[in-house]
N, C-alpha and C positions, 0 to 999 in steps of 0.2 A: 484729707488731712494727713493720713498715714503716708501717702506717696511723697508728699512734699516735706514731711517731717524728717525724713532721712537726710534731706538737705540740711536741716538744722543739725541733725545728728552727724552727718558726714562733716558738716561744718564744725561741729563740736569736736570732731576728730581732728582738730586743728593741731598744727605743729606746736611744739613747746615754745618756740620762739615767735609766737603770734604777737600781733600788735597789742598795744594797750587799749583797754576798753574806752569807748566814747560815751559820754553821758550828757543828757539835757533834761531840764526839769523846770517846773513852774515855781518861781521863787516866792510867789504869794501863798503857796500851800503850806499848811502846818502839818508836816509829815508825822509828827509825834501823835497825832490824833488817830492814825491808822493802826488798827490792832488785828484786823481780820481781812482775808482775801478769798476770792473764788476765781474760777477760770472764766475768762471772757467767752461769750458765744462765738466770737470771731477768731478764736485760736486756730482754726483750720485754714486761715488765709495765708497761703504760701505763694511764692514767686512761681508763676507758670513756667518759666524757663528752667525750673529745677525739676520738672517732671521726668526728665530723662534719668534722674538719680533713682537708685533703688531705695526708696524711703520705706522704712519698716515701722511697725507698731512698737518694736523693741526700742528703737531710737526715740520715738515719741515718749515712751514710758520713761526712758532715761532722763530726758529733758524735764519732764514733769516732776519726777522724783528729786532731781537736783534743785529745781526751783522751790519745791516744798521744803526741802532741807534748808536751803539758804534763807528763805523767808522766815522760817522758824528761828534761825540764828539771829534774825533782825527783829524778833518779837511779834511776828504776824502768824496767825493760825488760819489754816484752810477751813472754810465753812461753806454752807450752802449759799448759793448766789444771792438770795434775798436778804441774807444776814451780813453780807460782806461790806466792808468799808471801801475796798478797792477790788478791781478785777484785773487779772493778769492775762496778758496775751503774749505769745511768742511766735515768731515767724523767722524764716530764713530765705536767703537768696544765694545763688551761686553764679559767679562771673568767671569767664575765661580771661586770663591775663597772658601777656606775652613778655618774656624775659629775653632781652637781646644783649649778647656779650660780643664785643669786638676786640680782637687781639692784633696788635701790630708787632711784627718781628723784623728785626733788621739783620742783614747779613752782608758779608763782604765777599767779593770774589776776586780771585787772582788767576788770571790766565796769562795774558800778555799785558794786562793793565790792572790797575786797582779800581775797584768800584764798590759802591754801597747800594744796597737795594732794600726795599721794604716789602714785606708780605703782610697783607691784611686778611684776617679770617673772621667771619661773623657767624655766630651760632644763635639760633632763635629756638626757644622752648616755650610751648604753651603749658600753662598749669591752671588749676582751678582754685579759686578763692571763695570760701564760704563766709557768709555773715549771719550771725545769730543776733536777733533783735528781741529784747524783752520790753514790753510796754506795761505800765501801771496806769490804770484808768480809775478816776474817782467814780464810784458807782452812783452816788447821788446826782452829780452833775453830768455824768457820762463824758467827762473831759479827760484827755490825756494829761497826766501830771508829772510823769517821769518816763524816760526812755534810756535804755542802755544797749549798747551793741559792741560786738567784737568780731573781727575778721581774722582769717588765717588760711594758710594753704590746707587743702583737704588731703587727708591721708586715707588710703584705701587698704584693704586686707589687714585690718587690725583685729586683734582678739576681742571678744566681748568684754573682757576685763579692762583692756586698754581703752576701748570706746567709752565705757562707763567712767573711767578715770578722767579721760579727756573732757567728756561732757560735764562732769562735776567741777573740774577746774575752770572750764570756760564760763559756766553759769556763776560760779563763785566770783570770778573776776568781774563779770558784768554787774553783779549785784553788790559788789564791794562798796559802791557809793550809793546804796539805797538803805535807809533814807539818805538824802544828800548831806554831805559834810560841808561845812562852811569853807569856802575857798576852792572847791572842786567844780 
């Protein structure tokens, strides 16, 4: 879990211009009934492709603390597994994307004639995009009732303070629609 958690953490070290979170939930669930949560036993389930990332226990701790803080803001308290209304699971994935830019430049030449030419230059850059997913599972039915996710470019070489700030902001964004608001 620790190894792949840095994926979540590195992912949490998303750029400030990250995408808007994505949410999905079961409309038949009465979320107001949920008052307590615990960690799902499956929380260690991470994308195997992310194992090349330097996942640390520090990043996992940051994610857990951010989730605890945000869930408390929404009226849910962390309790023992057997007493929880819902279980929370989080996982991450990292994908490599390609950014291609093509520039066209015109020029004119004058030697013994007039002419116009075009020069095309293409640049390709690979970058990594991380996605943090937070799942909320009804403990009684063991069914997924809510899922939130956010993706963004991964940033490396961040200070511990910046990593914590980024994780906190990412988790806050993801959980901003938990419990779901009508119309979202």
